Residue, then its C-alpha position, 0 to 999 in steps of 0.5 A: m620585467d616578468f622573470k617567469k617569462i624566461d622559462k616560457i620563452l626558453e621552454t624548449a631549450p635545455s635547462f642549462r640554457r635557461a640557467q645561462v640566460k638567468r646568470f647573465i641577468f642576475k650575476n653578469l648584470i648585463e643591460d643589453w643582450e648583445e653583452a651576452t656574447s657566449l649566447s648564439k646570435d639567434l638566441r640573443a635576438l630572440m631574448s631581445s625581442k621577447f624580454s627587454l632588459n631596459i629599466e626606465h629610470q631617472r637618477s639623482e645623486s646626493k651632494e654627500n655622494n652616499t645616496t642615489k635615488e632612482l625614479i622608476t617608470l613602470e610599464d603602466g606609467f606609474q612611478i616609484e622611487t627607490v634609494l641606495m645608501r652607501h654606508e661607511d662600513g661598506r654595506n650597500t643598502v637598497c630601500v625598496s618600495s612595495q606599493v605605488g603610494c600608500a593607503l595608511g595616510c600617516d600625517f607626516c609622510a609625503t608618500g602617505k599624502l599620495g593615497f594608494f594606487r596599487n601593489l607592486t609585483a614581486n618582479e617590480i620589487v626585485m627590479q629595484v635591487l637589480l637596477f642598483n646592482r648594475l650601478l654598483k657593478k661598475e664600482g666593483k661592489q654589490v647590494t648587501n642589504v635590502v630594507y622594505m622602507g620605501m613607498g607603501e606598507p609592505m605588510l599590506n602587500y605581504e605575498n609579493v614582498i615575501n616572494s621577492i625576498h625568497f627570489m633574491n635569497n636564491k643563490d642563482v639570483f643575488g644570494l642575499g641571506a635572510r638576515k640581510f632583509s628587513i621589513s618595516t611596518a607601520g603596525v599591521v598586526e596581521g602581517i607581524k603574525k604572518l612573519i612569525k611563521e616564516p622559516m626565513e630569519i627576516n628582520l622586523a622593524v616597527s614604526i612607532h613615532a608616538p608613545n601614546d595612543k592619542l598622539r599616535t592616532a593623530l599621526m598614524p591613523i592605523n592606530k585606530k585599528w591596532n592600538l599600541k597595546q595590540l601592536f606590542t602584544a604582537i611584537d612580544e609574540y614575535i620576540a617570544k617565538t623567533n628570539r629575534r630583536v625588533m627595531l622600533e623606529y621613532t622619528l623626532i618631529k619638532n614640537v610634536n613628539d620630542s619632549l621628555i614626556e614622550a621620552a619617558q613614555l617611549k622608555e616604558l614601551a621598550r622596557n624589558k623587551l628584546c628590542f632597540i629604538n632607532l631614533i630618526t631626525y625628521n626629514k623636512t617636508k612641507f608638513y613638519a620640521p625636525p627638532s633642534s640638535a639640542v632637543v634631539k640630544r636631550f631626548a637621547d640623553y634621557l634614553e641613555k640615562h635610563r639604559v634604553a637601547f637606541t641608535f641614531r639612523q644616519r641621514f641619507g639623501h635629504d638634499i634630493a628628497a630621498a630620505c625617510g618620509q620624502l618619497a612621493r611619486k605616482k604618475k609619469 
């Protein structure tokens, strides 16, 4: 879908007609132009021939009924996965992909094992949210939050990511507030510095996953370019200039980064900063496994004892390979 085509298709039509057509797409969430009954028959036929509303997708539902994964086939045949998470507090969060594959090659991530193929356009990012809004409409609900934590590194597709946020923030589209968007980066310092300058108050999350350079470089090759000192210098600058809290994502992996030694090092990284740690239990892939519940508790108890702010991320969709680090599709 190229939403700019709408203005071109209707360039000779009055502006109110273009607004009406867009309202059917983003507010009424129609899936077929025949549903736009207040449009003339000729206009419906024109839009049907020039702008397809179809999104080719394959849906998977988790057993817990709180997670829906969509496998979307793009126009060039590439495939991406995107996930809807239904929270107990009523939030409906979409985890969008920003790239086909990923160039960073994190050792524990299934997406990273694919390699990089191309960036997604802003339209292809918006389309993921549109698809879930169509689904939620049937339940009398809508998407409330968007997190850029799916396939790819958002900061390496910065322009399209930011453009998609501005588009979805528009009151005539989804009208999502700036603080309803979160961008997660594996540590692209240049991207963090760009985000500092954004006028919109977009949330920042940073994937740490290892509290020392040796281990982090082994797990996340990006650490060779921007080590922890450089990364936290950028995080400190972000906090100082925006006064916004940063989420530090830390995935606990069995016998890799789950000891009290790593807990102590993580404590030092987060000390006296406007941030909190989001602890994630690794979602099993063929590469690594999650630690036992006893080990997770020991790690969390250490952070709590030393007054380190942290939360546990609720696990979503691990039974349908929709959880963090499990998204891995590229070609139809």
